[in-house]
N, CA and C atoms as a LAMMPS dump frame, in Angstrom:
ITEM: TIMESTEP
0
ITEM: NUMBER OF ATOMS
450
ITEM: BOX BOUNDS ff ff ff
-5.0000000000000000e+02 5.0000000000000000e+02
-5.0000000000000000e+02 5.0000000000000000e+02
-5.0000000000000000e+02 5.0000000000000000e+02
ITEM: ATOMS id mol type element x y z
1 1 1 N 0.785 -1.164 -0.076
2 1 2 C -0.117 -0.044 -0.013
3 1 3 C 0.943 1.199 -0.146
4 2 1 N 2.01 1.284 0.77
5 2 2 C 2.76 2.444 0.849
6 2 3 C 3.464 2.728 -0.533
7 3 1 N 3.801 1.508 -1.346
8 3 2 C 4.438 1.799 -2.634
9 3 3 C 3.403 2.442 -3.512
10 4 1 N 2.253 1.863 -3.479
11 4 2 C 1.058 2.35 -4.398
12 4 3 C 0.666 3.831 -4.14
13 5 1 N 0.596 4.112 -2.768
14 5 2 C 0.097 5.509 -2.334
15 5 3 C 1.118 5.967 -1.208
16 6 1 N 2.138 6.412 -1.606
17 6 2 C 3.259 6.925 -0.653
18 6 3 C 2.619 7.977 0.372
19 7 1 N 2.861 7.678 1.617
20 7 2 C 2.508 8.448 2.763
21 7 3 C 3.891 8.809 3.476
22 8 1 N 4.948 8.285 3.21
23 8 2 C 6.217 8.364 3.835
24 8 3 C 6.357 7.572 5.059
25 9 1 N 5.698 6.515 4.957
26 9 2 C 5.728 5.484 6.083
27 9 3 C 6.946 4.587 5.935
28 10 1 N 7.764 4.502 6.885
29 10 2 C 8.932 3.662 6.768
30 10 3 C 8.634 2.388 7.767
31 11 1 N 8.776 1.237 7.226
32 11 2 C 8.547 0.031 7.967
33 11 3 C 9.971 -0.727 8.255
34 12 1 N 10.062 -1.108 9.54
35 12 2 C 11.276 -1.802 10.007
36 12 3 C 10.935 -3.138 10.533
37 13 1 N 11.511 -4.122 9.917
38 13 2 C 11.265 -5.429 10.571
39 13 3 C 12.548 -5.868 11.324
40 14 1 N 12.383 -6.314 12.506
41 14 2 C 13.541 -6.654 13.235
42 14 3 C 13.096 -7.387 14.449
43 15 1 N 13.98 -8.161 15.113
44 15 2 C 13.892 -8.788 16.326
45 15 3 C 13.938 -7.598 17.454
46 16 1 N 12.966 -7.17 18.058
47 16 2 C 12.923 -6.023 19.061
48 16 3 C 13.953 -6.057 19.999
49 17 1 N 14.451 -7.337 20.417
50 17 2 C 15.571 -7.327 21.44
51 17 3 C 16.865 -6.965 20.919
52 18 1 N 16.972 -6.834 19.524
53 18 2 C 18.234 -6.529 18.8
54 18 3 C 18.14 -5.136 18.224
55 19 1 N 16.993 -4.444 18.367
56 19 2 C 16.779 -3.132 17.826
57 19 3 C 17.715 -2.197 18.37
58 20 1 N 18.623 -1.385 17.514
59 20 2 C 19.331 -0.332 18.015
60 20 3 C 18.656 0.936 18.36
61 21 1 N 19.304 1.708 19.246
62 21 2 C 18.791 2.964 19.579
63 21 3 C 18.639 3.772 18.138
64 22 1 N 17.492 4.511 18.024
65 22 2 C 17.279 5.187 16.749
66 22 3 C 18.041 6.485 16.712
67 23 1 N 18.28 6.919 15.448
68 23 2 C 18.964 8.244 15.281
69 23 3 C 18.052 9.319 15.79
70 24 1 N 16.728 9.158 15.511
71 24 2 C 15.708 10.147 15.876
72 24 3 C 14.657 9.431 16.803
73 25 1 N 14.35 10.028 17.88
74 25 2 C 13.468 9.319 18.785
75 25 3 C 11.916 9.795 18.378
76 26 1 N 10.985 9.114 19.065
77 26 2 C 9.645 9.409 18.628
78 26 3 C 8.761 9.926 19.771
79 27 1 N 7.711 10.519 19.5
80 27 2 C 6.704 11.14 20.528
81 27 3 C 6.034 9.937 21.177
82 28 1 N 5.397 8.927 20.345
83 28 2 C 4.6 7.949 20.728
84 28 3 C 5.167 6.612 20.175
85 29 1 N 5.116 5.553 20.806
86 29 2 C 5.572 4.259 20.423
87 29 3 C 4.375 3.368 20.744
88 30 1 N 3.899 2.5 19.769
89 30 2 C 2.813 1.614 19.966
90 30 3 C 3.425 0.087 19.928
91 31 1 N 3.383 -0.596 20.864
92 31 2 C 3.898 -2.007 20.871
93 31 3 C 2.565 -2.849 20.839
94 32 1 N 2.246 -3.405 19.658
95 32 2 C 1.012 -4.175 19.346
96 32 3 C 1.458 -5.482 19.341
97 33 1 N 0.786 -6.411 20.194
98 33 2 C 0.994 -7.862 20.17
99 33 3 C 2.508 -8.139 20.264
100 34 1 N 3.206 -7.666 21.38
101 34 2 C 4.648 -7.889 21.376
102 34 3 C 5.057 -8.529 22.75
103 35 1 N 4.636 -7.946 23.816
104 35 2 C 5.3 -8.285 25.089
105 35 3 C 4.878 -9.661 25.548
106 36 1 N 3.743 -10.235 25.088
107 36 2 C 3.473 -11.703 25.412
108 36 3 C 4.223 -12.753 24.818
109 37 1 N 5.126 -12.277 23.85
110 37 2 C 5.998 -13.313 23.276
111 37 3 C 7.327 -13.411 24.028
112 38 1 N 7.508 -12.588 25.079
113 38 2 C 8.809 -12.626 25.844
114 38 3 C 8.723 -14.052 26.54
115 39 1 N 9.733 -14.829 26.526
116 39 2 C 9.81 -16.142 27.092
117 39 3 C 10.377 -16.085 28.661
118 40 1 N 11.11 -15.064 28.88
119 40 2 C 11.677 -14.782 30.153
120 40 3 C 11.548 -13.493 30.667
121 41 1 N 11.848 -13.263 31.956
122 41 2 C 11.813 -11.78 32.519
123 41 3 C 12.852 -10.934 31.833
124 42 1 N 14.003 -11.464 31.57
125 42 2 C 15.062 -10.775 31.06
126 42 3 C 14.69 -10.307 29.584
127 43 1 N 14.02 -11.238 28.833
128 43 2 C 13.606 -10.832 27.476
129 43 3 C 12.451 -9.747 27.547
130 44 1 N 11.507 -9.84 28.555
131 44 2 C 10.507 -8.975 28.747
132 44 3 C 11.175 -7.516 29.053
133 45 1 N 12.123 -7.557 30.047
134 45 2 C 12.71 -6.264 30.382
135 45 3 C 13.407 -5.58 29.265
136 46 1 N 14.078 -6.501 28.394
137 46 2 C 14.791 -5.974 27.146
138 46 3 C 13.727 -5.302 26.232
139 47 1 N 12.671 -5.994 25.961
140 47 2 C 11.606 -5.472 25.085
141 47 3 C 11.204 -4.207 25.508
142 48 1 N 10.863 -3.96 26.743
143 48 2 C 10.365 -2.711 27.34
144 48 3 C 11.46 -1.67 27.263
145 49 1 N 12.729 -2.142 27.647
146 49 2 C 13.786 -1.097 27.518
147 49 3 C 13.953 -0.544 26.164
148 50 1 N 13.926 -1.461 25.019
149 50 2 C 14.102 -0.971 23.667
150 50 3 C 12.957 -0.025 23.294
151 51 1 N 11.741 -0.19 23.716
152 51 2 C 10.679 0.731 23.407
153 51 3 C 10.871 2.043 24.122
154 52 1 N 11.424 2 25.367
155 52 2 C 11.678 3.255 25.994
156 52 3 C 12.833 4.028 25.408
157 53 1 N 13.823 3.401 24.717
158 53 2 C 14.793 3.975 24.055
159 53 3 C 14.358 4.61 22.764
160 54 1 N 13.287 4.204 22.177
161 54 2 C 12.71 4.761 21.092
162 54 3 C 12.006 6.133 21.198
163 55 1 N 11.692 6.502 22.557
164 55 2 C 10.981 7.557 22.981
165 55 3 C 11.63 8.885 23.31
166 56 1 N 11.168 10.026 23.102
167 56 2 C 11.689 11.189 23.592
168 56 3 C 11.173 11.303 25.053
169 57 1 N 11.345 12.461 25.564
170 57 2 C 10.907 12.653 26.945
171 57 3 C 9.494 12.648 27.252
172 58 1 N 8.597 12.435 26.206
173 58 2 C 7.234 12.44 26.455
174 58 3 C 6.652 11.279 27.304
175 59 1 N 7.555 10.235 27.285
176 59 2 C 7.204 9.008 28.027
177 59 3 C 5.774 8.359 27.575
178 60 1 N 5.45 8.434 26.285
179 60 2 C 4.226 7.919 25.859
180 60 3 C 4.487 6.632 25.057
181 61 1 N 4.094 5.515 25.632
182 61 2 C 4.082 4.339 24.908
183 61 3 C 2.779 3.539 25.287
184 62 1 N 2.298 2.907 24.106
185 62 2 C 1.08 2.097 24.361
186 62 3 C 1.385 0.793 24.069
187 63 1 N 0.822 -0.146 24.936
188 63 2 C 1.082 -1.61 24.679
189 63 3 C -0.203 -2.293 24.669
190 64 1 N -0.531 -3.029 23.548
191 64 2 C -1.791 -3.806 23.388
192 64 3 C -1.332 -5.206 23.243
193 65 1 N -1.869 -6.143 23.97
194 65 2 C -1.405 -7.495 23.919
195 65 3 C -2.557 -8.456 23.795
196 66 1 N -2.371 -9.487 23.185
197 66 2 C -3.285 -10.563 23.054
198 66 3 C -3.462 -11.31 24.433
199 67 1 N -2.522 -11.159 25.318
200 67 2 C -2.41 -11.74 26.554
201 67 3 C -3.228 -10.743 27.471
202 68 1 N -4.459 -10.307 27.039
203 68 2 C -5.305 -9.447 27.821
204 68 3 C -5.717 -9.955 29.205
205 69 1 N -5.722 -11.237 29.191
206 69 2 C -6.125 -12.002 30.421
207 69 3 C -5.165 -11.956 31.765
208 70 1 N -4.048 -11.178 31.453
209 70 2 C -3.096 -11.01 32.603
210 70 3 C -3.707 -10.451 33.777
211 71 1 N -4.905 -9.811 33.739
212 71 2 C -5.561 -9.299 34.843
213 71 3 C -6.737 -10.278 35.266
214 72 1 N -6.963 -11.267 34.555
215 72 2 C -8.034 -12.257 34.81
216 72 3 C -7.658 -13.61 34.326
217 73 1 N -6.508 -14.079 35.033
218 73 2 C -5.897 -15.323 34.568
219 73 3 C -6.809 -16.486 34.842
220 74 1 N -7.775 -16.492 35.669
221 74 2 C -8.568 -17.686 35.842
222 74 3 C -9.508 -17.988 34.609
223 75 1 N -9.664 -16.926 33.794
224 75 2 C -10.472 -17.189 32.712
225 75 3 C -9.72 -17.33 31.341
226 76 1 N -8.344 -17.376 31.533
227 76 2 C -7.539 -17.683 30.372
228 76 3 C -7.721 -18.917 29.591
229 77 1 N -7.896 -20.03 30.304
230 77 2 C -8.043 -21.323 29.781
231 77 3 C -9.458 -21.599 29.594
232 78 1 N -9.903 -22.279 28.486
233 78 2 C -11.262 -22.648 28.159
234 78 3 C -12.322 -21.547 28.277
235 79 1 N -11.826 -20.418 27.715
236 79 2 C -12.867 -19.335 27.723
237 79 3 C -13.947 -19.495 26.556
238 80 1 N -15.278 -19.209 26.987
239 80 2 C -16.259 -19.298 25.923
240 80 3 C -16.402 -17.938 25.2
241 81 1 N -15.657 -17.02 25.572
242 81 2 C -15.748 -15.683 25.009
243 81 3 C -15.301 -15.698 23.446
244 82 1 N -14.49 -16.437 22.958
245 82 2 C -13.998 -16.452 21.549
246 82 3 C -14.179 -17.998 21.15
247 83 1 N -15.308 -18.353 20.709
248 83 2 C -15.458 -19.795 20.257
249 83 3 C -14.45 -20.348 19.203
250 84 1 N -13.796 -19.607 18.402
251 84 2 C -12.885 -19.981 17.417
252 84 3 C -11.513 -19.891 17.8
253 85 1 N -11.234 -19.488 19.14
254 85 2 C -9.912 -19.291 19.719
255 85 3 C -9.686 -20.046 21.024
256 86 1 N -8.684 -20.932 21.197
257 86 2 C -8.559 -21.613 22.478
258 86 3 C -7.075 -21.39 23.079
259 87 1 N -7.135 -21.116 24.318
260 87 2 C -5.898 -21.084 24.985
261 87 3 C -5.69 -22.164 25.947
262 88 1 N -4.479 -22.793 26.069
263 88 2 C -4.274 -23.845 27.06
264 88 3 C -2.902 -23.646 27.706
265 89 1 N -3.013 -23.825 29.021
266 89 2 C -1.845 -23.666 29.86
267 89 3 C -1.933 -24.511 31.152
268 90 1 N -0.867 -24.943 31.655
269 90 2 C -0.798 -25.518 33.006
270 90 3 C -1.086 -24.61 33.982
271 91 1 N -2.037 -24.932 34.877
272 91 2 C -2.409 -23.889 36.037
273 91 3 C -1.82 -24.472 37.306
274 92 1 N -1.508 -23.608 38.185
275 92 2 C -1.651 -22.142 38.161
276 92 3 C -0.52 -21.614 37.254
277 93 1 N -0.938 -20.316 36.694
278 93 2 C -0.023 -19.633 35.803
279 93 3 C 1.148 -18.992 36.766
280 94 1 N 2.321 -19.125 36.328
281 94 2 C 3.378 -18.452 36.966
282 94 3 C 4.2 -17.75 35.987
283 95 1 N 5.003 -16.803 36.392
284 95 2 C 5.875 -16.082 35.421
285 95 3 C 6.565 -16.988 34.496
286 96 1 N 6.435 -16.776 33.129
287 96 2 C 7.13 -17.564 32.221
288 96 3 C 6.325 -18.766 31.616
289 97 1 N 4.98 -19.027 32.198
290 97 2 C 4.142 -20.082 31.793
291 97 3 C 3.886 -19.928 30.374
292 98 1 N 3.993 -21.113 29.547
293 98 2 C 3.686 -21.099 28.211
294 98 3 C 2.184 -21.216 27.907
295 99 1 N 1.701 -20.426 27.085
296 99 2 C 0.244 -20.466 26.798
297 99 3 C 0.135 -20.791 25.352
298 100 1 N -0.388 -22.078 25.092
299 100 2 C -0.662 -22.545 23.665
300 100 3 C -1.993 -22.001 23.197
301 101 1 N -1.882 -21.169 22.059
302 101 2 C -3.008 -20.558 21.444
303 101 3 C -3.32 -21.235 20.111
304 102 1 N -4.61 -21.688 20.071
305 102 2 C -5.036 -22.293 18.764
306 102 3 C -6.257 -21.465 18.183
307 103 1 N -6.034 -21.168 16.901
308 103 2 C -7.107 -20.392 16.142
309 103 3 C -7.735 -21.435 15.201
310 104 1 N -9.017 -21.422 15.238
311 104 2 C -9.601 -22.502 14.357
312 104 3 C -10.404 -21.712 13.31
313 105 1 N -10.164 -22.005 11.976
314 105 2 C -10.626 -21.276 10.962
315 105 3 C -12.101 -21.822 10.597
316 106 1 N -12.74 -20.992 9.875
317 106 2 C -14.079 -21.35 9.459
318 106 3 C -14.196 -22.581 8.599
319 107 1 N -13.122 -23.077 7.995
320 107 2 C -13.049 -24.359 7.173
321 107 3 C -12.674 -25.458 8.072
322 108 1 N -12.445 -25.162 9.386
323 108 2 C -12.064 -26.367 10.273
324 108 3 C -10.524 -26.465 10.401
325 109 1 N -9.851 -25.934 9.518
326 109 2 C -8.28 -25.892 9.782
327 109 3 C -7.933 -25.093 10.945
328 110 1 N -6.777 -25.192 11.349
329 110 2 C -6.379 -24.435 12.503
330 110 3 C -4.871 -24.048 12.546
331 111 1 N -4.331 -23.18 13.267
332 111 2 C -2.969 -22.94 13.5
333 111 3 C -2.835 -22.554 14.9
334 112 1 N -1.647 -22.886 15.515
335 112 2 C -1.163 -22.59 16.82
336 112 3 C -0.065 -21.809 17.061
337 113 1 N 0.03 -21.125 18.162
338 113 2 C 1.338 -20.3 18.43
339 113 3 C 1.354 -20.207 19.967
340 114 1 N 2.512 -19.929 20.489
341 114 2 C 2.751 -19.884 21.922
342 114 3 C 2.948 -18.477 22.343
343 115 1 N 2.381 -18.093 23.448
344 115 2 C 2.707 -16.741 24.035
345 115 3 C 2.965 -17.125 25.615
346 116 1 N 3.432 -16.164 26.391
347 116 2 C 3.981 -16.507 27.642
348 116 3 C 3.378 -15.526 28.729
349 117 1 N 3.067 -16.009 29.946
350 117 2 C 2.28 -15.3 30.968
351 117 3 C 3.335 -14.58 31.855
352 118 1 N 3.144 -13.429 32.309
353 118 2 C 3.725 -12.786 33.367
354 118 3 C 2.713 -12.062 34.086
355 119 1 N 3.053 -11.919 35.37
356 119 2 C 2.071 -11.221 36.4
357 119 3 C 2.072 -9.709 36.088
358 120 1 N 0.976 -9.027 36.557
359 120 2 C 0.951 -7.599 36.626
360 120 3 C 2.185 -6.985 37.19
361 121 1 N 2.575 -7.501 38.374
362 121 2 C 3.697 -6.948 39.1
363 121 3 C 5.019 -7.144 38.252
364 122 1 N 5.09 -8.167 37.6
365 122 2 C 6.402 -8.395 36.869
366 122 3 C 6.432 -7.364 35.658
367 123 1 N 5.304 -7.332 34.91
368 123 2 C 5.245 -6.195 33.905
369 123 3 C 5.461 -4.771 34.436
370 124 1 N 4.917 -4.545 35.563
371 124 2 C 5.158 -3.165 36.147
372 124 3 C 6.565 -2.922 36.517
373 125 1 N 7.238 -3.904 37.163
374 125 2 C 8.712 -3.86 37.425
375 125 3 C 9.563 -3.561 36.08
376 126 1 N 9.229 -4.41 35.03
377 126 2 C 9.949 -4.12 33.731
378 126 3 C 9.58 -2.642 33.317
379 127 1 N 8.501 -2.113 33.41
380 127 2 C 8.194 -0.738 33.034
381 127 3 C 8.936 0.282 33.806
382 128 1 N 8.983 0.036 35.148
383 128 2 C 9.585 0.862 36.02
384 128 3 C 11.097 0.759 35.756
385 129 1 N 11.667 -0.264 35.603
386 129 2 C 13.143 -0.526 35.316
387 129 3 C 13.649 0.22 34.036
388 130 1 N 12.76 0.309 33.041
389 130 2 C 12.907 1.044 31.819
390 130 3 C 12.773 2.484 32.001
391 131 1 N 12.21 2.965 33.11
392 131 2 C 12.077 4.439 33.2
393 131 3 C 10.52 4.959 32.996
394 132 1 N 9.647 4.127 32.811
395 132 2 C 8.33 4.595 32.732
396 132 3 C 7.843 4.999 33.979
397 133 1 N 7.116 6.214 34.021
398 133 2 C 6.733 6.795 35.408
399 133 3 C 5.264 6.417 35.71
400 134 1 N 4.539 5.983 34.703
401 134 2 C 3.122 5.694 34.866
402 134 3 C 2.639 4.56 34.01
403 135 1 N 2.043 3.574 34.808
404 135 2 C 1.426 2.455 34.076
405 135 3 C 0.08 2.372 34.407
406 136 1 N -0.866 2.227 33.416
407 136 2 C -2.247 2.123 33.606
408 136 3 C -2.725 0.888 32.777
409 137 1 N -3.483 -0.007 33.493
410 137 2 C -4.06 -1.102 32.82
411 137 3 C -5.498 -0.834 32.516
412 138 1 N -5.759 -0.875 31.206
413 138 2 C -7.017 -0.769 30.708
414 138 3 C -7.657 -1.974 30.053
415 139 1 N -8.73 -2.502 30.398
416 139 2 C -9.238 -3.7 29.756
417 139 3 C -9.515 -3.428 28.427
418 140 1 N -9.222 -4.596 27.587
419 140 2 C -9.434 -4.393 26.131
420 140 3 C -10.864 -4.838 25.841
421 141 1 N -11.432 -4.084 24.911
422 141 2 C -12.774 -4.331 24.37
423 141 3 C -12.671 -4.524 23.112
424 142 1 N -13.11 -5.624 22.566
425 142 2 C -13.126 -6.023 21.1
426 142 3 C -14.431 -5.708 20.542
427 143 1 N -14.471 -5.17 19.422
428 143 2 C -15.733 -4.676 18.702
429 143 3 C -16.771 -5.773 18.889
430 144 1 N -16.468 -7.136 18.602
431 144 2 C -17.446 -8.213 18.724
432 144 3 C -17.951 -8.245 20.016
433 145 1 N -17.4 -7.798 21.097
434 145 2 C -17.766 -7.916 22.487
435 145 3 C -18.779 -6.803 22.728
436 146 1 N -18.862 -5.865 22.202
437 146 2 C -19.72 -4.655 22.656
438 146 3 C -21.136 -4.998 22.835
439 147 1 N -21.81 -5.801 21.881
440 147 2 C -23.216 -6.117 22.086
441 147 3 C -23.371 -7.285 23.095
442 148 1 N -22.483 -8.273 22.92
443 148 2 C -22.469 -9.47 23.742
444 148 3 C -22.136 -9.233 25.243
445 149 1 N -21.225 -8.181 25.579
446 149 2 C -20.778 -8.134 26.939
447 149 3 C -20.948 -6.642 27.408
448 150 1 N -22.177 -6.098 27.302
449 150 2 C -22.383 -4.746 27.631
450 150 3 C -22.279 -4.714 29.298
């Protein structure tokens, strides 16, 4: 799309843990579906640190994660909320627990991938260690949830 209708968007594909400090920092950084792929606390801390390094002094970073159940872990496994999506993990969840996610397509085929659980306090320590001064947890609302879960 950028090639067909140039808007000046530059895309970088990289392993975030190896991303260098930028020549120019940004006012806002959005980390979309990222942090729940960290397998260890060290990896999580590195991801958050790299994002902090991309920012100017505005301290504005937004994190959106598929692992939205970090605040509601007892509903993580066997949720009826998304019938075509299943998450499985050994309970109780502890920092670094692997979560196997399976998406079932309308034709019956499926694909799976793993994410990893960390507690709220572990996330908050990683944010603080990277220099973030304010952390706010906001529940995710998916468009399909609006009518069903008012």
